[in-house]
C-alpha positions, 0 to 999 in steps of 0.5 A: 514515458509518454502515456499517450504514445505508450497506451496503444493496445498490444498483444500479451501472453500469446494473445490471451490478453491485450495490454495498453502499456509496455510489459516492463512497466507492468513487471516493475509494478508487480515487482514493487508489490511483491517486494513490499509484501516480502519485506513485511513478512520477513520483518515478522522474524525479528520484530513485534506484531503490533509494531509491524502493523503500526508501520503500515501507516507509513504508507500514507506519507509514502503515497503522498510523496510518490503521488506528488512526483508521479501523478503531479498531485498538489497537497495542501498544508492540511494534508501534509499536517495530517501526514506529519501527525501520523508520523508522530504516532509511528515514532511514538510506537517505535520508541515504546516498542524498543523499550518494552520487549517483554510482551512480545517475548510472551508471544514468541516473536523475539525470544531469540532475537538480539537488539541488532536483529530487532532493529533489522526487523524494524527497518524491514517493516519501514521499507516494506511500508514505503514500498506499499505506498509506491505500489498503490501510486503505481497501480493508480497510475496504470489504472487511470492512464493505461489499461484500467482495473481488469488489465492491471489485475491480470498482469499484476497477478501474472508477473507477481506469481512468477516473481514470487515463485522464483524468489521463493526458490532462491531465497527461501528454499529452507523455509519451503522444505520446512513447510512440507516437513511433518515432525511429530512435535510440531503443533501445526500439522502439514494439513493445517498449514495448507489450510491456513495458507489457502485461506490467506491466499483467498483473502489476499486475492479479495483484498488486492482486487478490492484495492484495485477497484478502489484506486479506480475511483479514488486515490492512493493516499486515501486508500492507505488512510482507510487501511489503517483500520487494520491496526484496531484489528491487530490490537484486538488480535494481540489482546484476545488471541495472544493474551497480550494487552498493548501498552498505553503508548500504543493506544496514544500512537493509534490516537495520533494516527486517527487524528492525522486521518481526520486532519487529512480528510478535512481538506479537499480531495487532491484529485480535484485540487490538481485540476488545472485552472488555465483552461480555454473553453470555446463555445460556438453559436449559430448566431455569430452576431451575438458571440461574446467574450467572457473572462474570469481569472485565467479561464476564457470563454468565447 
């Protein structure tokens, strides 16, 4: 749609908020965000912990591709090479994960999951990571072309809450009922479940608010590069909390991803690189007799 025409102020939520983009656009952004998180969480039922968090790296090339088409970013070969190196790390981790299920079985993630369900979990994790990249690009577009950070934060929360509740009642009714059940043999009581859920919600809110602020001053691909540090925490959690040391191939894959980050950062920012060069600048002087014409490349100064 036409950004200039659509960015006019309009009333939303019975006048409680003013938005600068059509509400269906914000609804679509919230839907992508919810489904990205839902697919990631759903994949935990079928595949391993470390694999899911390594798949988050796939959001980098996803953000680059969607940025190119939606934001008209121009990526240099050094950016593409960095993304390819990250994908190489992802591929290595996938192969090692499929060949070594024993460690994951020790932490109860795939004790009753066959190979087909395991593959299903891997696909869900990949799709969720791709949607994470799309979510960041759409969020960046809405911030910089429409209403800004605070507006996106409010509307994304508004629609995201509604979509999440509706989807929970339709698709996860059994899980919702099980959450409130208090069986004597359960290691986690209902009170502890609410505590863990509350802590998670708080940190997720802080995380999303920080990401939106970051997108206001930077770009989606760099955001996803920065979020790759979570893989280090995933490895630490797997080692110290669950007692499972990741395989050597996992650390090799992590090294490849870090190398891809360094390669990406070696190039100029795609935001500055996409600045148009055919800009005509007209300079008016009080003394018109000394007006000069200066041409350099395709930039004209009068």
